[in-house]
N, CA, C and O atoms as a CHARMM CRD file, in Angstrom:
* protein
*
  288
    1    1 UNK  N    -36.07500 -21.61700   7.49700 PROA 1      0.00000
    2    1 UNK  CA   -34.91500 -21.27200   7.92500 PROA 1      0.00000
    3    1 UNK  C    -34.00500 -22.23200   8.57100 PROA 1      0.00000
    4    1 UNK  O    -34.51400 -23.11900   9.25700 PROA 1      0.00000
    5    2 UNK  N    -32.46700 -22.16000   8.41800 PROA 2      0.00000
    6    2 UNK  CA   -31.89100 -23.35300   9.31600 PROA 2      0.00000
    7    2 UNK  C    -31.75200 -22.88200  10.91100 PROA 2      0.00000
    8    2 UNK  O    -32.30500 -21.97900  11.53800 PROA 2      0.00000
    9    3 UNK  N    -30.87300 -23.78600  11.25100 PROA 3      0.00000
   10    3 UNK  CA   -30.63900 -23.62400  12.53100 PROA 3      0.00000
   11    3 UNK  C    -28.82200 -23.22400  12.56700 PROA 3      0.00000
   12    3 UNK  O    -28.24700 -23.39300  13.64200 PROA 3      0.00000
   13    4 UNK  N    -28.04700 -22.72700  11.40700 PROA 4      0.00000
   14    4 UNK  CA   -26.78300 -22.91100  11.55200 PROA 4      0.00000
   15    4 UNK  C    -26.56100 -21.24000  11.88400 PROA 4      0.00000
   16    4 UNK  O    -27.35900 -20.39400  11.48000 PROA 4      0.00000
   17    5 UNK  N    -25.61500 -20.98600  12.50800 PROA 5      0.00000
   18    5 UNK  CA   -25.34900 -19.25000  12.49100 PROA 5      0.00000
   19    5 UNK  C    -24.67500 -18.48200  11.82500 PROA 5      0.00000
   20    5 UNK  O    -24.76600 -17.25500  11.81500 PROA 5      0.00000
   21    6 UNK  N    -23.71900 -19.36200  11.02700 PROA 6      0.00000
   22    6 UNK  CA   -22.97100 -19.30200  10.09700 PROA 6      0.00000
   23    6 UNK  C    -23.43600 -19.56900   8.48200 PROA 6      0.00000
   24    6 UNK  O    -24.46000 -20.23400   8.32400 PROA 6      0.00000
   25    7 UNK  N    -22.83400 -19.15500   7.47400 PROA 7      0.00000
   26    7 UNK  CA   -23.22000 -19.58100   5.95700 PROA 7      0.00000
   27    7 UNK  C    -21.68300 -19.46400   5.22800 PROA 7      0.00000
   28    7 UNK  O    -20.88900 -18.52300   5.23800 PROA 7      0.00000
   29    8 UNK  N    -21.59500 -20.75200   4.61600 PROA 8      0.00000
   30    8 UNK  CA   -20.43100 -21.38300   4.17900 PROA 8      0.00000
   31    8 UNK  C    -20.19000 -19.95600   2.55500 PROA 8      0.00000
   32    8 UNK  O    -19.22600 -19.46000   1.97100 PROA 8      0.00000
   33    9 UNK  N    -21.38500 -19.87100   2.48500 PROA 9      0.00000
   34    9 UNK  CA   -20.70600 -18.60900   1.06700 PROA 9      0.00000
   35    9 UNK  C    -19.73700 -17.18300   1.45900 PROA 9      0.00000
   36    9 UNK  O    -19.00300 -16.49200   0.75200 PROA 9      0.00000
   37   10 UNK  N    -20.04500 -17.11800   2.67000 PROA 10     0.00000
   38   10 UNK  CA   -19.00900 -16.24100   3.21300 PROA 10     0.00000
   39   10 UNK  C    -17.55400 -16.66800   3.05300 PROA 10     0.00000
   40   10 UNK  O    -16.65500 -15.88700   3.36500 PROA 10     0.00000
   41   11 UNK  N    -17.33200 -17.72200   2.63900 PROA 11     0.00000
   42   11 UNK  CA   -16.05600 -18.24700   2.77100 PROA 11     0.00000
   43   11 UNK  C    -15.25100 -17.91900   1.23000 PROA 11     0.00000
   44   11 UNK  O    -14.04400 -17.75600   1.05200 PROA 11     0.00000
   45   12 UNK  N    -16.19700 -17.89200   0.36200 PROA 12     0.00000
   46   12 UNK  CA   -15.54900 -17.25700  -1.01300 PROA 12     0.00000
   47   12 UNK  C    -14.45500 -16.24600  -1.13800 PROA 12     0.00000
   48   12 UNK  O    -13.26200 -16.27600  -1.43900 PROA 12     0.00000
   49   13 UNK  N    -15.78700 -14.86700  -0.60600 PROA 13     0.00000
   50   13 UNK  CA   -15.15000 -13.86400  -0.66000 PROA 13     0.00000
   51   13 UNK  C    -14.12500 -13.26900   0.31000 PROA 13     0.00000
   52   13 UNK  O    -13.28800 -12.41300   0.02600 PROA 13     0.00000
   53   14 UNK  N    -14.33100 -13.88900   1.57500 PROA 14     0.00000
   54   14 UNK  CA   -12.78300 -14.09300   2.81600 PROA 14     0.00000
   55   14 UNK  C    -11.43300 -14.47100   1.85400 PROA 14     0.00000
   56   14 UNK  O    -10.34400 -13.89700   1.84800 PROA 14     0.00000
   57   15 UNK  N    -11.82500 -15.49700   1.13900 PROA 15     0.00000
   58   15 UNK  CA   -10.45800 -16.13300   0.67200 PROA 15     0.00000
   59   15 UNK  C     -9.95300 -15.66300  -0.59600 PROA 15     0.00000
   60   15 UNK  O     -8.81200 -15.96300  -0.94700 PROA 15     0.00000
   61   16 UNK  N    -10.84800 -14.82100  -1.44500 PROA 16     0.00000
   62   16 UNK  CA   -10.74000 -14.10700  -2.48300 PROA 16     0.00000
   63   16 UNK  C     -9.67300 -12.89200  -2.10600 PROA 16     0.00000
   64   16 UNK  O     -8.65200 -12.61500  -2.73700 PROA 16     0.00000
   65   17 UNK  N    -10.15000 -12.27600  -0.97500 PROA 17     0.00000
   66   17 UNK  CA    -9.48400 -11.08800  -0.38800 PROA 17     0.00000
   67   17 UNK  C     -8.14700 -11.39500   0.05300 PROA 17     0.00000
   68   17 UNK  O     -7.12500 -10.78100  -0.25300 PROA 17     0.00000
   69   18 UNK  N     -8.26000 -12.50800   0.87800 PROA 18     0.00000
   70   18 UNK  CA    -6.85900 -13.33700   1.23600 PROA 18     0.00000
   71   18 UNK  C     -5.67600 -13.37000   0.27000 PROA 18     0.00000
   72   18 UNK  O     -4.54500 -12.89400   0.35900 PROA 18     0.00000
   73   19 UNK  N     -6.32600 -14.12500  -0.74100 PROA 19     0.00000
   74   19 UNK  CA    -5.47400 -14.10300  -2.21700 PROA 19     0.00000
   75   19 UNK  C     -4.84500 -12.81600  -2.64900 PROA 19     0.00000
   76   19 UNK  O     -3.62900 -12.62400  -2.64900 PROA 19     0.00000
   77   20 UNK  N     -5.84700 -11.85500  -3.05500 PROA 20     0.00000
   78   20 UNK  CA    -5.55700 -10.58100  -3.44400 PROA 20     0.00000
   79   20 UNK  C     -4.72400 -10.15500  -2.43500 PROA 20     0.00000
   80   20 UNK  O     -3.61700 -10.01600  -2.95500 PROA 20     0.00000
   81   21 UNK  N     -4.66000  -9.82200  -1.04400 PROA 21     0.00000
   82   21 UNK  CA    -3.66900  -9.19900  -0.32700 PROA 21     0.00000
   83   21 UNK  C     -2.48400 -10.12900  -0.24100 PROA 21     0.00000
   84   21 UNK  O     -1.41600  -9.61700   0.09300 PROA 21     0.00000
   85   22 UNK  N     -2.52200 -11.49900  -0.50800 PROA 22     0.00000
   86   22 UNK  CA    -1.16600 -12.00500  -0.41400 PROA 22     0.00000
   87   22 UNK  C     -0.73600 -11.67500  -1.66100 PROA 22     0.00000
   88   22 UNK  O      0.47300 -11.46700  -1.56100 PROA 22     0.00000
   89   23 UNK  N     -1.15100 -11.49300  -2.95700 PROA 23     0.00000
   90   23 UNK  CA    -0.36700 -11.14000  -4.12100 PROA 23     0.00000
   91   23 UNK  C      0.01900  -9.89100  -4.11200 PROA 23     0.00000
   92   23 UNK  O      1.02100  -9.63000  -4.77700 PROA 23     0.00000
   93   24 UNK  N     -0.57400  -8.92900  -3.46100 PROA 24     0.00000
   94   24 UNK  CA    -0.37200  -7.65200  -3.50100 PROA 24     0.00000
   95   24 UNK  C      0.78400  -7.26000  -2.67200 PROA 24     0.00000
   96   24 UNK  O      1.55800  -6.37000  -3.02400 PROA 24     0.00000
   97   25 UNK  N      0.90200  -7.91000  -1.59400 PROA 25     0.00000
   98   25 UNK  CA     2.06100  -8.14600  -1.01400 PROA 25     0.00000
   99   25 UNK  C      3.35100  -8.54100  -1.54800 PROA 25     0.00000
  100   25 UNK  O      4.41300  -8.02000  -1.20900 PROA 25     0.00000
  101   26 UNK  N      3.20100  -9.67000  -2.56700 PROA 26     0.00000
  102   26 UNK  CA     4.30600 -10.16300  -3.23900 PROA 26     0.00000
  103   26 UNK  C      4.60500  -9.20400  -4.43000 PROA 26     0.00000
  104   26 UNK  O      5.77000  -9.06400  -4.80000 PROA 26     0.00000
  105   27 UNK  N      3.64500  -8.58100  -5.00200 PROA 27     0.00000
  106   27 UNK  CA     4.23000  -7.56800  -6.02700 PROA 27     0.00000
  107   27 UNK  C      4.65500  -6.33500  -5.50500 PROA 27     0.00000
  108   27 UNK  O      5.26800  -5.52700  -6.20200 PROA 27     0.00000
  109   28 UNK  N      4.34000  -6.10900  -4.18400 PROA 28     0.00000
  110   28 UNK  CA     4.77100  -4.90800  -3.48800 PROA 28     0.00000
  111   28 UNK  C      6.27100  -4.92100  -3.24100 PROA 28     0.00000
  112   28 UNK  O      6.95500  -3.90800  -3.38700 PROA 28     0.00000
  113   29 UNK  N      6.75500  -6.07200  -2.87000 PROA 29     0.00000
  114   29 UNK  CA     8.29300  -6.61400  -2.67300 PROA 29     0.00000
  115   29 UNK  C      8.72100  -6.58600  -3.85400 PROA 29     0.00000
  116   29 UNK  O      9.50900  -5.68700  -4.14700 PROA 29     0.00000
  117   30 UNK  N      8.44700  -7.25700  -4.54800 PROA 30     0.00000
  118   30 UNK  CA     9.13500  -7.25900  -5.96000 PROA 30     0.00000
  119   30 UNK  C      9.51000  -5.94000  -6.84200 PROA 30     0.00000
  120   30 UNK  O     10.36000  -5.81700  -7.72400 PROA 30     0.00000
  121   31 UNK  N      8.65700  -5.06700  -6.34300 PROA 31     0.00000
  122   31 UNK  CA     8.59700  -3.92900  -7.24000 PROA 31     0.00000
  123   31 UNK  C      9.89200  -3.11400  -6.46800 PROA 31     0.00000
  124   31 UNK  O     10.82300  -2.51400  -7.00400 PROA 31     0.00000
  125   32 UNK  N      9.58000  -3.33500  -4.85600 PROA 32     0.00000
  126   32 UNK  CA    10.93900  -2.58700  -4.20200 PROA 32     0.00000
  127   32 UNK  C     12.16600  -3.31300  -4.45400 PROA 32     0.00000
  128   32 UNK  O     13.17000  -2.69300  -4.10300 PROA 32     0.00000
  129   33 UNK  N     12.32000  -4.18900  -4.84500 PROA 33     0.00000
  130   33 UNK  CA    13.63400  -4.98200  -5.15200 PROA 33     0.00000
  131   33 UNK  C     14.26100  -4.40000  -6.48100 PROA 33     0.00000
  132   33 UNK  O     15.45000  -4.15600  -6.68600 PROA 33     0.00000
  133   34 UNK  N     13.22700  -4.23900  -7.30400 PROA 34     0.00000
  134   34 UNK  CA    13.44800  -3.82200  -8.58600 PROA 34     0.00000
  135   34 UNK  C     13.85000  -2.30400  -8.68400 PROA 34     0.00000
  136   34 UNK  O     14.80900  -1.90200  -9.34400 PROA 34     0.00000
  137   35 UNK  N     13.15500  -1.65200  -8.08100 PROA 35     0.00000
  138   35 UNK  CA    13.39000  -0.00600  -8.21200 PROA 35     0.00000
  139   35 UNK  C     13.39200   0.31100  -6.77000 PROA 35     0.00000
  140   35 UNK  O     12.48600   0.27000  -5.93700 PROA 35     0.00000
  141   36 UNK  N     15.19700   0.78400  -6.64600 PROA 36     0.00000
  142   36 UNK  CA    14.81200   1.34900  -5.17200 PROA 36     0.00000
  143   36 UNK  C     14.10700   2.74900  -4.79900 PROA 36     0.00000
  144   36 UNK  O     14.03500   2.96900  -3.59000 PROA 36     0.00000
  145   37 UNK  N     13.62500   3.63400  -5.58100 PROA 37     0.00000
  146   37 UNK  CA    12.71600   4.55700  -5.44200 PROA 37     0.00000
  147   37 UNK  C     11.62700   4.18900  -5.02100 PROA 37     0.00000
  148   37 UNK  O     10.97100   4.96400  -4.32500 PROA 37     0.00000
  149   38 UNK  N     11.15500   2.92900  -5.32700 PROA 38     0.00000
  150   38 UNK  CA     9.49100   2.70700  -5.01700 PROA 38     0.00000
  151   38 UNK  C      9.04300   2.30800  -3.39000 PROA 38     0.00000
  152   38 UNK  O      7.91200   2.14200  -2.93300 PROA 38     0.00000
  153   39 UNK  N     10.54000   2.21300  -2.62800 PROA 39     0.00000
  154   39 UNK  CA    10.26900   2.18300  -1.15200 PROA 39     0.00000
  155   39 UNK  C      9.82600   3.94500  -0.76200 PROA 39     0.00000
  156   39 UNK  O      9.18500   4.16900   0.26500 PROA 39     0.00000
  157   40 UNK  N     10.13100   4.78100  -1.43700 PROA 40     0.00000
  158   40 UNK  CA    10.00700   6.39100  -1.18500 PROA 40     0.00000
  159   40 UNK  C      8.20200   6.32000  -1.74500 PROA 40     0.00000
  160   40 UNK  O      7.20400   6.85700  -1.26400 PROA 40     0.00000
  161   41 UNK  N      8.31200   5.74500  -2.50700 PROA 41     0.00000
  162   41 UNK  CA     6.89500   5.82000  -3.00300 PROA 41     0.00000
  163   41 UNK  C      5.76300   5.17700  -2.33900 PROA 41     0.00000
  164   41 UNK  O      4.58700   5.53000  -2.24300 PROA 41     0.00000
  165   42 UNK  N      6.40200   4.12900  -1.89400 PROA 42     0.00000
  166   42 UNK  CA     5.05400   3.17800  -0.80100 PROA 42     0.00000
  167   42 UNK  C      4.95800   4.11300   0.43300 PROA 42     0.00000
  168   42 UNK  O      3.82800   4.32000   0.87500 PROA 42     0.00000
  169   43 UNK  N      5.87000   4.61900   0.95200 PROA 43     0.00000
  170   43 UNK  CA     6.17800   5.76600   2.28300 PROA 43     0.00000
  171   43 UNK  C      5.19200   6.80800   1.76500 PROA 43     0.00000
  172   43 UNK  O      4.55000   7.39500   2.63700 PROA 43     0.00000
  173   44 UNK  N      4.98700   7.10100   0.63400 PROA 44     0.00000
  174   44 UNK  CA     4.08000   8.13200   0.39600 PROA 44     0.00000
  175   44 UNK  C      2.63200   8.07900   0.02400 PROA 44     0.00000
  176   44 UNK  O      1.86700   9.03900   0.10900 PROA 44     0.00000
  177   45 UNK  N      2.20200   6.45300  -0.54500 PROA 45     0.00000
  178   45 UNK  CA     0.92800   6.57800  -1.15700 PROA 45     0.00000
  179   45 UNK  C      0.66800   4.99300  -0.33600 PROA 45     0.00000
  180   45 UNK  O      1.44200   4.08800  -0.02500 PROA 45     0.00000
  181   46 UNK  N     -0.65900   5.17100  -0.19700 PROA 46     0.00000
  182   46 UNK  CA    -1.27500   3.94700   0.61500 PROA 46     0.00000
  183   46 UNK  C     -1.49500   2.69100  -0.74400 PROA 46     0.00000
  184   46 UNK  O     -1.54500   2.87100  -1.96000 PROA 46     0.00000
  185   47 UNK  N     -1.57800   1.58200  -0.03900 PROA 47     0.00000
  186   47 UNK  CA    -1.68400   0.42900  -1.28600 PROA 47     0.00000
  187   47 UNK  C     -3.49000   0.72500  -1.85200 PROA 47     0.00000
  188   47 UNK  O     -3.80400   1.09700  -2.98300 PROA 47     0.00000
  189   48 UNK  N     -4.29400   0.47800  -0.89000 PROA 48     0.00000
  190   48 UNK  CA    -5.53500   0.29300  -1.74600 PROA 48     0.00000
  191   48 UNK  C     -6.37600   1.78900  -1.45500 PROA 48     0.00000
  192   48 UNK  O     -7.32400   2.16000  -2.14700 PROA 48     0.00000
  193   49 UNK  N     -5.79600   2.58800  -0.23500 PROA 49     0.00000
  194   49 UNK  CA    -6.60000   4.04400  -0.05800 PROA 49     0.00000
  195   49 UNK  C     -5.70400   4.87500  -0.05300 PROA 49     0.00000
  196   49 UNK  O     -4.63600   4.27400  -0.17500 PROA 49     0.00000
  197   50 UNK  N     -5.53000   6.11900   0.03600 PROA 50     0.00000
  198   50 UNK  CA    -4.83800   7.04000   0.26200 PROA 50     0.00000
  199   50 UNK  C     -4.57200   6.95300   1.81000 PROA 50     0.00000
  200   50 UNK  O     -5.34600   6.32300   2.53100 PROA 50     0.00000
  201   51 UNK  N     -3.50000   7.57400   2.29100 PROA 51     0.00000
  202   51 UNK  CA    -2.85100   7.40600   3.61100 PROA 51     0.00000
  203   51 UNK  C     -3.64500   8.59100   4.05600 PROA 51     0.00000
  204   51 UNK  O     -4.00600   9.35900   3.16300 PROA 51     0.00000
  205   52 UNK  N     -3.97300   8.86400   5.27000 PROA 52     0.00000
  206   52 UNK  CA    -4.11900  10.34300   5.61800 PROA 52     0.00000
  207   52 UNK  C     -3.10100  11.43900   6.06000 PROA 52     0.00000
  208   52 UNK  O     -3.29400  12.63900   6.25400 PROA 52     0.00000
  209   53 UNK  N     -1.99100  10.71100   6.16300 PROA 53     0.00000
  210   53 UNK  CA    -0.85900  11.42800   6.36400 PROA 53     0.00000
  211   53 UNK  C     -0.39700  12.37700   4.92100 PROA 53     0.00000
  212   53 UNK  O      0.13600  13.47200   4.73800 PROA 53     0.00000
  213   54 UNK  N     -0.95500  11.23400   4.02300 PROA 54     0.00000
  214   54 UNK  CA    -0.34200  11.98900   2.74700 PROA 54     0.00000
  215   54 UNK  C     -0.66100  13.61500   2.52200 PROA 54     0.00000
  216   54 UNK  O      0.12400  14.39900   1.98700 PROA 54     0.00000
  217   55 UNK  N     -2.21000  14.01000   3.13800 PROA 55     0.00000
  218   55 UNK  CA    -2.30900  15.19700   3.01300 PROA 55     0.00000
  219   55 UNK  C     -1.82400  16.63800   3.70600 PROA 55     0.00000
  220   55 UNK  O     -2.23200  17.79400   3.59400 PROA 55     0.00000
  221   56 UNK  N     -0.46900  15.83900   4.68600 PROA 56     0.00000
  222   56 UNK  CA    -0.06100  17.05500   5.18700 PROA 56     0.00000
  223   56 UNK  C      1.63700  16.79900   5.14100 PROA 56     0.00000
  224   56 UNK  O      2.57300  17.41000   5.65800 PROA 56     0.00000
  225   57 UNK  N      1.55600  15.54300   4.22700 PROA 57     0.00000
  226   57 UNK  CA     3.55100  15.34000   4.30400 PROA 57     0.00000
  227   57 UNK  C      3.70500  15.69500   3.06400 PROA 57     0.00000
  228   57 UNK  O      2.90200  15.64000   2.13200 PROA 57     0.00000
  229   58 UNK  N      5.13700  16.18600   3.11500 PROA 58     0.00000
  230   58 UNK  CA     5.71400  16.53300   1.18900 PROA 58     0.00000
  231   58 UNK  C      5.68500  15.71900   0.80300 PROA 58     0.00000
  232   58 UNK  O      5.72900  14.62900   1.37300 PROA 58     0.00000
  233   59 UNK  N      5.56500  16.02600  -0.76600 PROA 59     0.00000
  234   59 UNK  CA     5.56400  14.57400  -1.73100 PROA 59     0.00000
  235   59 UNK  C      6.83100  14.90900  -2.49900 PROA 59     0.00000
  236   59 UNK  O      7.06100  14.47300  -3.62700 PROA 59     0.00000
  237   60 UNK  N      7.60900  15.68200  -1.84200 PROA 60     0.00000
  238   60 UNK  CA     9.10800  15.43700  -2.37200 PROA 60     0.00000
  239   60 UNK  C      9.81500  14.66400  -1.60600 PROA 60     0.00000
  240   60 UNK  O      9.47800  14.71100  -0.42300 PROA 60     0.00000
  241   61 UNK  N     10.95700  13.73900  -1.94100 PROA 61     0.00000
  242   61 UNK  CA    11.79500  12.68500  -1.37600 PROA 61     0.00000
  243   61 UNK  C     12.52300  13.11600  -0.46300 PROA 61     0.00000
  244   61 UNK  O     13.21700  14.09600  -0.73200 PROA 61     0.00000
  245   62 UNK  N     12.58700  12.60300   0.72400 PROA 62     0.00000
  246   62 UNK  CA    13.76700  13.12800   1.51000 PROA 62     0.00000
  247   62 UNK  C     15.19300  13.69300   0.98400 PROA 62     0.00000
  248   62 UNK  O     16.03600  13.12200   0.29200 PROA 62     0.00000
  249   63 UNK  N     15.19200  15.13400   1.59000 PROA 63     0.00000
  250   63 UNK  CA    16.61700  15.43700   1.22600 PROA 63     0.00000
  251   63 UNK  C     16.36900  16.32200  -0.26000 PROA 63     0.00000
  252   63 UNK  O     17.38400  16.79500  -0.77200 PROA 63     0.00000
  253   64 UNK  N     15.23700  16.51500  -0.85000 PROA 64     0.00000
  254   64 UNK  CA    15.28500  17.15200  -2.19600 PROA 64     0.00000
  255   64 UNK  C     14.91400  18.50900  -1.68200 PROA 64     0.00000
  256   64 UNK  O     15.43400  19.46900  -2.25200 PROA 64     0.00000
  257   65 UNK  N     14.20700  18.70000  -0.82600 PROA 65     0.00000
  258   65 UNK  CA    13.93800  20.23900  -0.16300 PROA 65     0.00000
  259   65 UNK  C     15.26200  20.83600   0.28500 PROA 65     0.00000
  260   65 UNK  O     15.49900  21.99600  -0.05300 PROA 65     0.00000
  261   66 UNK  N     16.03000  20.25400   0.91500 PROA 66     0.00000
  262   66 UNK  CA    17.25700  21.07100   1.03900 PROA 66     0.00000
  263   66 UNK  C     18.01100  21.22500   0.11100 PROA 66     0.00000
  264   66 UNK  O     18.95300  22.00400   0.25600 PROA 66     0.00000
  265   67 UNK  N     17.78100  20.36400  -1.42000 PROA 67     0.00000
  266   67 UNK  CA    18.91000  21.07600  -2.26700 PROA 67     0.00000
  267   67 UNK  C     18.47900  22.05100  -3.08900 PROA 67     0.00000
  268   67 UNK  O     19.18300  22.54100  -3.97200 PROA 67     0.00000
  269   68 UNK  N     16.95100  22.48400  -2.77200 PROA 68     0.00000
  270   68 UNK  CA    16.74400  23.09500  -3.64200 PROA 68     0.00000
  271   68 UNK  C     17.09200  24.77800  -2.82400 PROA 68     0.00000
  272   68 UNK  O     17.34400  25.88900  -3.29100 PROA 68     0.00000
  273   69 UNK  N     16.95500  24.28600  -1.52700 PROA 69     0.00000
  274   69 UNK  CA    17.27500  25.75600  -0.75800 PROA 69     0.00000
  275   69 UNK  C     18.57900  26.03500  -0.89700 PROA 69     0.00000
  276   69 UNK  O     18.89400  27.22300  -0.96400 PROA 69     0.00000
  277   70 UNK  N     19.79200  24.83100  -0.98400 PROA 70     0.00000
  278   70 UNK  CA    21.12200  25.39100  -1.32300 PROA 70     0.00000
  279   70 UNK  C     20.98600  25.76500  -2.51500 PROA 70     0.00000
  280   70 UNK  O     21.82400  26.66500  -2.57800 PROA 70     0.00000
  281   71 UNK  N     20.40600  25.68500  -3.72500 PROA 71     0.00000
  282   71 UNK  CA    21.17300  26.24600  -4.97800 PROA 71     0.00000
  283   71 UNK  C     20.18500  27.81200  -5.04500 PROA 71     0.00000
  284   71 UNK  O     20.36200  28.49800  -6.05200 PROA 71     0.00000
  285   72 UNK  N     19.32500  28.25600  -4.13400 PROA 72     0.00000
  286   72 UNK  CA    19.02100  29.32300  -3.99900 PROA 72     0.00000
  287   72 UNK  C     19.90600  30.23600  -3.72200 PROA 72     0.00000
  288   72 UNK  O     19.55900  31.40800  -3.57600 PROA 72     0.00000
């Protein structure tokens, strides 16, 4: 047994998660600039896990529900 409280083996997975998070932020921003509708998608869908609000929010983009009511 060693006298150290920490282990350097944990550093690899932590750095891997940091790189993964950074690349995700970059790709999300590129997609948002390329596709204007992507910001609405980002609002509705979580990056890695579903957002709790997704279960009670409407899946339709803002303003679409009013258009349906006007057509009726």
